[in-house]
N, CA, C and O atoms as a MOPAC input file, in Angstrom:
PM7 MOZYME 1SCF
protein

 N      0.96600 1    -1.19000 1    -0.19500 1
 C      0.00900 1    -0.02600 1    -0.05500 1
 C      1.03900 1     1.26500 1     0.09600 1
 O      1.85400 1     1.42800 1     1.00400 1
 N      0.79900 1     2.09900 1    -0.97700 1
 C      1.83100 1     3.11500 1    -1.29300 1
 C      0.87500 1     4.68200 1    -1.54400 1
 O     -0.27100 1     4.73700 1    -1.99100 1
 N      1.63100 1     5.71300 1    -1.16500 1
 C      0.91800 1     7.00400 1    -1.62800 1
 C      0.82700 1     6.88000 1    -2.99500 1
 O      1.66500 1     6.40900 1    -3.76400 1
 N     -0.42600 1     7.41400 1    -3.27400 1
 C     -0.59200 1     7.38400 1    -4.99100 1
 C     -1.22600 1     6.27000 1    -5.57600 1
 O     -1.42600 1     6.32600 1    -6.78900 1
 N     -1.61500 1     5.17400 1    -4.89300 1
 C     -2.25700 1     4.19300 1    -5.21000 1
 C     -3.70500 1     4.10900 1    -5.39100 1
 O     -4.09600 1     4.86300 1    -4.50000 1
 N     -4.55100 1     3.74900 1    -5.87300 1
 C     -5.82600 1     3.67800 1    -5.99300 1
 C     -6.26400 1     2.45300 1    -5.55200 1
 O     -5.89700 1     1.42300 1    -6.11800 1
 N     -6.98900 1     2.44400 1    -4.63100 1
 C     -7.42000 1     0.90600 1    -3.99400 1
 C     -9.22500 1     1.10800 1    -4.03400 1
 O     -9.80200 1     2.19000 1    -4.14200 1
 N     -9.73800 1     0.04000 1    -3.93900 1
 C    -11.19800 1    -0.26400 1    -3.97900 1
 C    -11.23600 1    -0.42400 1    -2.50100 1
 O    -10.44300 1    -1.09100 1    -1.83600 1
 N    -12.38800 1     0.36100 1    -2.00400 1
 C    -12.64300 1     0.18700 1    -0.58400 1
 C    -13.87000 1     0.97200 1    -0.25900 1
 O    -14.28300 1     1.68600 1    -1.17200 1
 N    -14.50000 1     0.97800 1     0.81000 1
 C    -15.86600 1     1.59500 1     1.30400 1
 C    -15.01000 1     2.92900 1     2.22600 1
 O    -14.12300 1     2.79700 1     3.06900 1
 N    -15.61500 1     4.13300 1     1.73500 1
 C    -15.43700 1     5.26700 1     2.55400 1
 C    -16.33300 1     5.40400 1     3.52100 1
 O    -17.47500 1     4.97300 1     3.35400 1
 N    -16.01100 1     5.93500 1     4.51400 1
 C    -16.82300 1     6.15300 1     5.95200 1
 C    -18.27900 1     6.63800 1     5.73600 1
 O    -19.20900 1     5.95600 1     6.16700 1
 N    -18.48600 1     7.74100 1     5.11100 1
 C    -19.51600 1     8.53400 1     4.89100 1
 C    -20.70900 1     7.71200 1     3.71800 1
 O    -21.78700 1     8.22800 1     3.42200 1
 N    -20.28700 1     6.53800 1     3.24300 1
 C    -21.12100 1     6.10700 1     2.09300 1
 C    -22.41300 1     4.99500 1     2.85300 1
 O    -22.09600 1     3.92900 1     3.38100 1
 N    -23.71300 1     5.44300 1     2.78200 1
 C    -24.48600 1     5.04200 1     3.55000 1
 C    -24.77300 1     3.58500 1     2.99000 1
 O    -25.12800 1     2.57600 1     3.60100 1
 N    -24.51400 1     3.77900 1     1.65100 1
 C    -24.69600 1     2.01300 1     1.07000 1
 C    -23.51700 1     1.41700 1     1.38900 1
 O    -23.67700 1     0.20400 1     1.25800 1
 N    -22.28200 1     1.69900 1     1.78300 1
 C    -21.14700 1     0.74500 1     1.82900 1
 C    -20.71000 1     0.21100 1     0.91700 1
 O    -20.24400 1    -0.92700 1     0.96200 1
 N    -20.78900 1     1.15900 1    -0.43600 1
 C    -20.38000 1     0.35500 1    -1.73100 1
 C    -19.06100 1     0.44700 1    -2.06400 1
 O    -18.62200 1     1.57100 1    -2.31100 1
 N    -18.26200 1    -0.59400 1    -2.13000 1
 C    -16.63500 1    -0.30700 1    -2.58800 1
 C    -16.50400 1     0.47100 1    -3.72300 1
 O    -17.13800 1     0.22000 1    -4.74800 1
 N    -15.60600 1     1.54800 1    -3.60800 1
 C    -15.35500 1     2.65500 1    -4.81100 1
 C    -13.90100 1     2.75300 1    -4.68800 1
 O    -13.30200 1     2.06800 1    -3.85900 1
 N    -13.27400 1     3.61100 1    -5.50700 1
 C    -11.98200 1     3.50200 1    -5.82400 1
 C    -11.65900 1     5.21100 1    -4.54400 1
 O    -12.34400 1     6.20300 1    -4.29500 1
 N    -10.26100 1     4.71700 1    -4.06900 1
 C     -9.88400 1     5.87700 1    -2.95900 1
 C     -8.65700 1     5.95900 1    -3.25300 1
 O     -8.10200 1     4.95600 1    -3.70200 1
 N     -7.98800 1     7.07500 1    -3.08900 1
 C     -6.75000 1     7.41300 1    -3.43200 1
 C     -6.02100 1     7.46600 1    -2.07000 1
 O     -6.50700 1     8.01400 1    -1.08000 1
 N     -4.92400 1     6.91000 1    -2.09500 1
 C     -4.18800 1     6.89700 1    -0.79300 1
 C     -3.19100 1     8.02000 1    -0.86200 1
 O     -2.45500 1     8.23100 1    -1.82700 1
 N     -3.23800 1     8.79300 1     0.36100 1
 C     -2.44500 1    10.19200 1     0.18500 1
 C     -1.71000 1    10.31400 1     1.48400 1
 O     -1.07700 1    11.35500 1     1.66200 1
 N     -1.70500 1     9.27100 1     2.54300 1
 C     -0.85600 1     9.26700 1     3.77400 1
 C      0.53500 1     8.98000 1     3.13700 1
 O      0.73200 1     8.59500 1     1.98500 1
 N      1.55000 1     9.26300 1     4.18800 1
 C      2.80200 1     8.76700 1     3.97100 1
 C      3.22500 1     7.72600 1     3.93800 1
 O      2.62100 1     7.06200 1     4.78100 1
 N      4.14800 1     6.98200 1     3.30100 1
 C      4.44400 1     5.56400 1     3.15400 1
 C      4.83300 1     4.99600 1     4.42800 1
 O      4.65400 1     3.79000 1     4.60400 1
 N      5.30600 1     5.66300 1     5.27500 1
 C      5.74300 1     5.05200 1     6.82500 1
 C      4.39000 1     4.92300 1     7.23800 1
 O      4.32600 1     3.83300 1     7.80600 1
 N      3.43200 1     5.39300 1     7.24500 1
 C      2.17700 1     5.10400 1     7.92400 1
 C      1.36900 1     3.84800 1     6.87600 1
 O      0.82000 1     2.82500 1     7.28400 1
 N      1.48000 1     4.22500 1     5.69500 1
 C      0.97800 1     3.02300 1     4.93500 1
 C      1.37800 1     1.84400 1     4.92800 1
 O      0.63100 1     0.94300 1     4.54700 1
 N      2.82200 1     1.57600 1     5.41100 1
 C      3.45600 1     0.28200 1     5.48300 1
 C      3.74500 1    -0.26300 1     6.96900 1
 O      4.26300 1    -1.35000 1     7.22500 1
 N      3.31800 1     0.68400 1     7.88700 1
 C      3.43800 1     0.33700 1     9.27000 1
 C      2.34700 1    -0.48300 1     9.84700 1
 O      1.26400 1     0.09300 1     9.94900 1
 N      2.42500 1    -1.87500 1    10.29600 1
 C      1.69900 1    -2.80600 1    10.40700 1
 C      0.93100 1    -2.45800 1    11.80700 1
 O     -0.22500 1    -2.80300 1    12.05100 1
 N      1.69900 1    -1.78500 1    12.60000 1
 C      0.80800 1    -1.37600 1    13.81500 1
 C     -0.12400 1    -0.19000 1    13.77600 1
 O     -0.89900 1     0.01800 1    14.70900 1
 N     -0.06000 1     0.66800 1    12.61300 1
 C     -0.94000 1     1.47000 1    12.36500 1
 C     -2.01500 1     1.05200 1    11.33000 1
 O     -1.76900 1     0.52500 1    10.24500 1
 N     -3.17500 1     1.34400 1    11.79000 1
 C     -4.42300 1     0.30800 1    11.17900 1
 C     -5.18100 1     1.25400 1    10.05700 1
 O     -5.98400 1     0.73900 1     9.28000 1
 N     -4.91700 1     2.50600 1    10.02000 1
 C     -5.63800 1     3.50300 1     8.95100 1
 C     -4.59700 1     3.93700 1     8.06900 1
 O     -3.39500 1     3.79900 1     8.29700 1
 N     -5.11800 1     4.48500 1     7.01700 1
 C     -4.52200 1     5.25400 1     6.04500 1
 C     -5.48600 1     6.41200 1     5.73100 1
 O     -6.68300 1     6.35500 1     6.01200 1
 N     -4.92300 1     7.43100 1     5.15300 1
 C     -5.79400 1     8.78900 1     4.44700 1
 C     -5.86800 1     8.58400 1     3.10900 1
 O     -4.98100 1     8.30900 1     2.30100 1
 N     -7.34600 1     8.79600 1     2.93800 1
 C     -7.72300 1     8.49700 1     1.57500 1
 C     -8.51900 1     9.65900 1     0.98000 1
 O     -9.16700 1    10.37900 1     1.74000 1
 N     -8.50500 1     9.90700 1    -0.48900 1
 C     -9.33900 1    10.80200 1    -1.02300 1
 C    -10.56900 1     9.99000 1    -1.92500 1
 O    -10.48100 1     8.84500 1    -2.36700 1
 N    -11.50600 1    10.74000 1    -2.03600 1
 C    -12.70300 1    10.11400 1    -2.59500 1
 C    -12.41200 1    10.50100 1    -4.05200 1
 O    -11.90300 1    11.54600 1    -4.45800 1
 N    -12.91700 1     9.24900 1    -4.87700 1
 C    -12.96800 1     9.50400 1    -6.22500 1
 C    -14.40100 1     9.35200 1    -6.98800 1
 O    -15.23200 1     8.53700 1    -6.58800 1
 N    -14.60000 1    10.08400 1    -7.96500 1
 C    -15.99500 1    10.03100 1    -8.56200 1
 C    -15.81800 1    10.18000 1   -10.14300 1
 O    -14.91900 1    10.88600 1   -10.60100 1
 N    -16.64500 1     9.53700 1   -10.89500 1
 C    -16.69300 1     9.73200 1   -12.07200 1
 C    -17.11900 1    11.29000 1   -12.71200 1
 O    -18.00200 1    11.99100 1   -12.21700 1
 N    -16.50600 1    11.57300 1   -13.61000 1
 C    -16.73100 1    13.22200 1   -14.12300 1
 C    -18.06800 1    13.21700 1   -14.51200 1
 O    -18.71000 1    14.22500 1   -14.21600 1
 N    -18.73400 1    12.17100 1   -15.20400 1
 C    -19.94700 1    12.49700 1   -16.17000 1
 C    -21.23000 1    11.56100 1   -14.82100 1
 O    -21.01000 1    10.57900 1   -14.11200 1
 N    -22.36300 1    12.33300 1   -14.94300 1
 C    -23.45400 1    11.50700 1   -14.21900 1
 C    -24.03100 1    10.34100 1   -14.98600 1
 O    -23.60700 1    10.10300 1   -16.11700 1
 N    -25.03600 1     9.55600 1   -14.39900 1
 C    -25.59200 1     8.44900 1   -15.08400 1
 C    -26.13200 1     9.12000 1   -16.43200 1
 O    -26.08300 1     8.40700 1   -17.43400 1
 N    -26.66200 1    10.46300 1   -16.57000 1
 C    -27.38400 1    10.80400 1   -17.37900 1
 C    -26.33500 1    11.54000 1   -18.59100 1
 O    -26.72500 1    12.06200 1   -19.63500 1
 N    -25.00600 1    11.42100 1   -18.15300 1
 C    -24.25700 1    11.99700 1   -19.22200 1
 C    -23.71800 1    13.37300 1   -18.85300 1
 O    -22.73500 1    13.76600 1   -19.48200 1
 N    -24.17500 1    14.05400 1   -18.03100 1
 C    -23.97200 1    15.34100 1   -17.91500 1
 C    -22.75300 1    15.42100 1   -17.10500 1
 O    -22.56300 1    14.54000 1   -16.26600 1
 N    -21.85700 1    16.42200 1   -17.26000 1
 C    -20.61500 1    16.76500 1   -16.55600 1
 C    -20.98900 1    17.19800 1   -15.10500 1
 O    -21.87900 1    18.03600 1   -14.96500 1
 N    -20.32100 1    16.64200 1   -13.95900 1
 C    -20.43800 1    17.22600 1   -12.96000 1
 C    -19.28900 1    18.29000 1   -12.39700 1
 O    -18.08000 1    18.28200 1   -12.62800 1
 N    -20.02800 1    19.16000 1   -11.62500 1
 C    -19.21900 1    20.39700 1   -11.41200 1
 C    -17.96100 1    20.11100 1   -10.81400 1
 O    -18.00700 1    19.09700 1   -10.11800 1
 N    -16.65000 1    20.77200 1   -10.86500 1
 C    -15.63600 1    20.71800 1   -10.56100 1
 C    -15.14300 1    21.82200 1    -9.87300 1
 O    -15.70300 1    22.84900 1   -10.25800 1
 N    -14.24900 1    22.02500 1    -8.93600 1
 C    -13.64900 1    23.33200 1    -8.34900 1
 C    -12.31900 1    22.89600 1    -8.84100 1
 O    -11.89000 1    21.79000 1    -8.51000 1
 N    -11.64400 1    23.68200 1    -9.60200 1
 C     -9.89300 1    23.57100 1   -10.02600 1
 C     -9.31100 1    23.74000 1    -8.77800 1
 O     -8.28600 1    23.06200 1    -8.71100 1
 N     -9.51100 1    24.29000 1    -7.88100 1
 C     -8.35100 1    24.37900 1    -6.66100 1
 C     -8.71200 1    23.43700 1    -5.70400 1
 O     -8.10300 1    23.45500 1    -4.63400 1
 N     -9.82700 1    22.39500 1    -5.94000 1
 C     -9.92400 1    21.32400 1    -4.86500 1
 C    -10.15800 1    20.11600 1    -5.49000 1
 O    -10.32300 1    19.17100 1    -4.71900 1
 N    -10.22700 1    19.85000 1    -6.84000 1
 C    -10.41800 1    18.97800 1    -7.66300 1
 C     -9.17600 1    18.56600 1    -8.77400 1
 O     -8.54800 1    19.48600 1    -9.29700 1
 N     -8.92900 1    17.48500 1    -9.02900 1
 C     -8.21700 1    17.02800 1   -10.03000 1
 C     -8.70200 1    15.97600 1   -10.70400 1
 O     -8.99400 1    14.92100 1   -10.14100 1
 N     -8.84100 1    16.19900 1   -12.09200 1
 C     -9.58800 1    15.44900 1   -13.15700 1
 C     -8.36800 1    14.49700 1   -13.85500 1
 O     -7.48400 1    15.03000 1   -14.52600 1
 N     -8.41100 1    13.09900 1   -13.63700 1
 C     -7.89100 1    12.35200 1   -14.36400 1
 C     -8.57900 1    11.40800 1   -15.06600 1
 O     -9.78400 1    11.25800 1   -14.85900 1
 N     -7.83400 1    10.57700 1   -16.07600 1
 C     -8.34600 1     9.43200 1   -16.67100 1
 C     -8.09700 1     8.15100 1   -16.29000 1
 O     -6.97000 1     7.66200 1   -16.36900 1
 N     -9.01700 1     7.58200 1   -15.89700 1
 C     -8.75100 1     6.02300 1   -15.76500 1
 C     -9.37100 1     5.20300 1   -16.74000 1
 O     -8.88000 1     5.29200 1   -17.86600 1
 N    -10.62300 1     4.18600 1   -16.55000 1
 C    -11.24400 1     3.71500 1   -17.45500 1
 C    -11.96300 1     4.83700 1   -18.29300 1
 O    -12.02800 1     4.86200 1   -19.52200 1
 N    -12.50700 1     5.78500 1   -17.39700 1
 C    -13.08100 1     6.98100 1   -17.87800 1
 C    -12.53900 1     8.23900 1   -17.07500 1
 O    -11.75000 1     8.08200 1   -16.14400 1
 N    -12.97900 1     9.46100 1   -17.45700 1
 C    -12.82100 1    10.62800 1   -16.81900 1
 C    -13.39900 1    10.69800 1   -15.44100 1
 O    -14.59400 1    10.69600 1   -15.14500 1
 N    -12.14700 1    10.77200 1   -14.48100 1
 C    -12.48900 1    10.59300 1   -12.99000 1
 C    -12.13900 1    12.20100 1   -12.27900 1
 O    -11.45300 1    13.07800 1   -12.80300 1
 N    -12.79100 1    12.25700 1   -11.03100 1
 C    -12.34000 1    13.47100 1   -10.46400 1
 C    -12.17300 1    12.77400 1    -9.10100 1
 O    -12.87900 1    11.95000 1    -8.52000 1
 N    -10.79600 1    13.48100 1    -8.71900 1
 C    -10.38700 1    13.24100 1    -7.38700 1
 C    -10.66000 1    14.47100 1    -6.45100 1
 O    -10.14600 1    15.58400 1    -6.56400 1
 N    -11.52400 1    14.08100 1    -5.54600 1
 C    -12.31000 1    15.02800 1    -4.64300 1
 C    -11.16000 1    15.38600 1    -3.65900 1
 O    -11.09100 1    14.55800 1    -2.75100 1
 N    -10.26200 1    16.35400 1    -3.58000 1
 C     -9.08200 1    16.59200 1    -2.56600 1
 C     -9.70000 1    16.97600 1    -1.31500 1
 O     -9.10900 1    16.77400 1    -0.25400 1
 N    -11.15900 1    17.66100 1    -1.37100 1
 C    -11.74400 1    18.11100 1     0.01500 1
 C    -12.51600 1    16.98100 1     0.75300 1
 O    -13.04600 1    17.08200 1     1.86000 1
 N    -12.48700 1    15.84500 1    -0.08500 1
 C    -13.29000 1    14.63100 1     0.51200 1
 C    -12.12300 1    13.50800 1     1.05500 1
 O    -11.77000 1    12.44200 1     0.55100 1
 N    -11.72500 1    14.12600 1     2.16300 1
 C    -10.42800 1    13.17600 1     2.99900 1
 C    -11.16300 1    12.29500 1     3.96200 1
 O    -12.19900 1    12.58100 1     4.56200 1
 N    -10.59900 1    11.38400 1     4.01200 1
 C    -11.09100 1    10.25800 1     4.99300 1
 C     -9.90400 1     9.49700 1     5.54500 1
 O     -8.89100 1     9.30200 1     4.87400 1
 N    -10.05100 1     9.10400 1     6.69700 1
 C     -9.08200 1     7.91600 1     7.29600 1
 C     -9.92700 1     6.78300 1     7.14800 1
 O    -11.08200 1     6.85700 1     7.56900 1
 N     -9.54200 1     5.82100 1     6.64600 1
 C    -10.03400 1     4.37400 1     6.60000 1
 C     -9.09700 1     3.35400 1     7.08400 1
 O     -7.89300 1     3.60500 1     7.03200 1
 N     -9.51700 1     2.20600 1     7.55800 1
 C     -8.91000 1     1.04500 1     8.00100 1
 C     -8.29400 1     0.20200 1     6.82000 1
 O     -9.02600 1    -0.10900 1     5.88100 1
 N     -7.28800 1    -0.08400 1     6.83500 1
 C     -6.48500 1    -0.76600 1     5.98800 1
 C     -7.46900 1    -1.98700 1     5.30200 1
 O     -7.68300 1    -2.28300 1     4.12600 1
 N     -7.84200 1    -2.41100 1     6.26900 1
 C     -8.76600 1    -3.82800 1     6.07000 1
 C    -10.03900 1    -3.27100 1     5.31600 1
 O    -10.83500 1    -4.14400 1     4.97100 1
 N    -10.34400 1    -2.05400 1     5.02400 1
 C    -11.47400 1    -1.82900 1     4.33000 1
 C    -10.98700 1    -1.58500 1     2.71300 1
 O    -11.76900 1    -1.45700 1     1.77000 1
 N     -9.75500 1    -1.55800 1     2.64500 1
 C     -9.07200 1    -1.76200 1     1.22800 1
 C     -9.00800 1    -2.96400 1     0.62600 1
 O     -8.25100 1    -3.76500 1     1.17400 1
 N     -9.58100 1    -3.33500 1    -0.34600 1
 C     -9.81900 1    -4.84000 1    -0.51400 1
 C     -8.92400 1    -5.11700 1    -1.82800 1
 O     -8.64100 1    -6.29500 1    -2.04800 1
 N     -8.46700 1    -4.15600 1    -2.69400 1
 C     -7.93800 1    -4.50800 1    -4.08600 1
 C     -7.30800 1    -3.30700 1    -4.76000 1
 O     -7.98000 1    -2.31500 1    -5.04400 1
 N     -6.02900 1    -3.40200 1    -5.01100 1
 C     -5.45000 1    -2.33200 1    -5.67600 1
 C     -5.80600 1    -2.36900 1    -6.94200 1
 O     -5.82900 1    -3.44800 1    -7.53400 1
 N     -6.20200 1    -0.98000 1    -7.67600 1
 C     -6.79300 1    -0.70600 1    -8.72300 1
 C     -5.51600 1    -0.27600 1    -9.79200 1
 O     -5.22700 1    -0.90600 1   -10.81000 1
 N     -5.04300 1     0.57700 1    -9.44800 1
 C     -3.77400 1     1.40100 1   -10.23800 1
 C     -2.97400 1     2.26000 1    -9.38800 1
 O     -2.98200 1     2.18600 1    -8.16000 1
 N     -2.37500 1     2.97100 1    -9.97600 1
 C     -1.38000 1     4.01400 1    -9.28700 1
 C     -1.46600 1     5.37400 1   -10.59600 1
 O     -1.38800 1     5.40900 1   -11.82400 1
 N     -1.65000 1     6.28500 1    -9.58200 1
 C     -1.57600 1     7.81500 1   -10.64200 1
 C     -0.10700 1     8.14600 1   -10.85400 1
 O      0.83000 1     7.76400 1   -10.15200 1
 N     -0.05700 1     8.91000 1   -11.92700 1
 C      1.36000 1     9.49200 1   -12.43000 1
 C      1.90600 1    10.49700 1   -11.25700 1
 O      1.21400 1    11.01100 1   -10.37700 1
 N      3.31400 1    10.65200 1   -11.45800 1
 C      3.93500 1    11.63800 1   -10.50500 1
 C      3.26200 1    13.01600 1   -10.62900 1
 O      2.93700 1    13.75700 1    -9.70100 1
 N      3.09800 1    13.24100 1   -12.09600 1
 C      2.42500 1    14.59900 1   -12.37200 1
 C      1.01700 1    14.65500 1   -11.75000 1
 O      0.52900 1    15.72700 1   -11.39300 1
 N      0.44500 1    13.60700 1   -11.64200 1
 C     -1.11400 1    13.83200 1   -11.04500 1
 C     -0.95200 1    13.89300 1    -9.37600 1
 O     -1.49000 1    14.69900 1    -8.61700 1
 N     -0.18000 1    12.95800 1    -9.09200 1
 C      0.12400 1    13.20300 1    -7.40800 1
 C      0.67900 1    14.70400 1    -7.24000 1
 O      0.24900 1    15.24800 1    -6.22300 1
 N      1.35100 1    15.31200 1    -7.84900 1
 C      1.88800 1    16.72100 1    -7.65800 1
 C      0.50300 1    17.40700 1    -7.72000 1
 O      0.26600 1    18.08400 1    -6.71900 1
 N     -0.42400 1    17.39100 1    -8.61900 1
 C     -1.63200 1    18.29700 1    -8.75100 1
 C     -2.46900 1    18.03800 1    -7.35600 1
 O     -2.89000 1    18.92700 1    -6.61500 1
 N     -2.60100 1    16.75900 1    -7.18500 1
 C     -3.31700 1    16.46800 1    -5.99500 1
 C     -2.66000 1    17.14000 1    -4.67400 1
 O     -3.36700 1    17.75400 1    -3.87500 1
 N     -1.39500 1    17.00100 1    -4.51000 1
 C     -0.88000 1    17.64500 1    -3.27400 1
 C     -0.90800 1    19.04800 1    -3.44700 1
 O     -0.94100 1    19.62600 1    -2.36000 1
 N     -0.90600 1    19.82600 1    -4.46100 1
 C     -1.11300 1    21.16500 1    -4.49600 1
 C     -2.47500 1    21.65400 1    -4.12700 1
 O     -2.63100 1    22.73000 1    -3.54900 1
 N     -3.70600 1    20.67400 1    -4.54200 1
 C     -4.95100 1    21.13200 1    -4.22500 1
 C     -5.07500 1    20.58400 1    -2.59600 1
 O     -5.83400 1    21.25300 1    -1.89500 1
 N     -4.49500 1    19.60500 1    -2.04900 1
 C     -4.43300 1    19.53200 1    -0.61800 1
 C     -4.00300 1    20.75300 1     0.00200 1
 O     -4.63200 1    21.25100 1     0.93500 1
 N     -2.94400 1    21.26300 1    -0.48200 1
 C     -2.17400 1    22.29200 1     0.27400 1
 C     -3.30300 1    23.59100 1     0.37400 1
 O     -3.37600 1    24.19500 1     1.44400 1
 N     -4.04600 1    23.93500 1    -0.60200 1
 C     -5.19400 1    24.65400 1    -0.66500 1
 C     -6.49000 1    24.29800 1     0.26700 1
 O     -7.21900 1    25.08800 1     0.86700 1
 N     -6.54900 1    23.07600 1     0.21600 1
 C     -7.84200 1    22.64300 1     1.08800 1
 C     -7.51600 1    22.71900 1     2.38500 1
 O     -8.40300 1    23.12100 1     3.13900 1
 N     -6.45300 1    22.43100 1     2.85200 1
 C     -5.87200 1    22.37600 1     4.08600 1
 C     -5.20100 1    23.46800 1     4.72300 1
 O     -4.72800 1    23.45400 1     5.86000 1
 N     -5.19300 1    24.84800 1     3.53500 1
 C     -4.61500 1    26.03700 1     4.15200 1
 C     -3.05900 1    25.92200 1     4.58900 1
 O     -2.59400 1    26.63400 1     5.48000 1
 N     -2.27100 1    24.92900 1     3.85900 1
 C     -1.01000 1    24.90800 1     4.03000 1
 C     -0.19500 1    25.54700 1     3.43700 1
 O     -0.60600 1    25.88200 1     2.32600 1
 N      1.15900 1    26.00300 1     3.75500 1
 C      2.20000 1    26.80100 1     2.83800 1
 C      1.58200 1    28.07800 1     2.44200 1
 O      0.73700 1    28.52800 1     3.21600 1
 N      1.82600 1    28.66900 1     1.48900 1
 C      1.97900 1    30.01900 1     0.99100 1
 C      0.53200 1    30.30600 1     0.25700 1
 O      0.32700 1    31.24900 1    -0.50700 1
 N     -0.25700 1    29.48700 1     0.57200 1
 C     -1.81600 1    29.63000 1    -0.17600 1
 C     -2.65900 1    30.70300 1     0.59900 1
 O     -3.80600 1    30.96600 1     0.23700 1

C-alpha cells in the first residue's frame, strides 16, 4: 500500500457501503506500518453523471484524471479508513497527477503560501 495508489474500498460516509475507488495520500511510513491500522484517502468519482452530464468541479479542490473514464479526485473529501477496508489495488496515478493532488491538498488544508 503506497501513496498515490488507488484502491477499492468503502469510504466512511457512504450509507450504502459500496466499494469505490480511493486514492491513498498518507505517507508511506504510515501506509506500510503494521501497527498503524488506518490510512488517509481521497474520494474519487466519475466526471459524468449516469445521464451523461458533467459534474461540477472546483479547480482549486479537484483533480480530473483519466482511468477507464474521466474521474474526479475530490481533494476536499478526505477520510481515514482502516487498511482492512481496502480490498484491491486498482492502479497508481502518475507523479504529475500526484503533484496536482498535493497542490490541491495544500489549498484545501491551508498549508504553505496559499
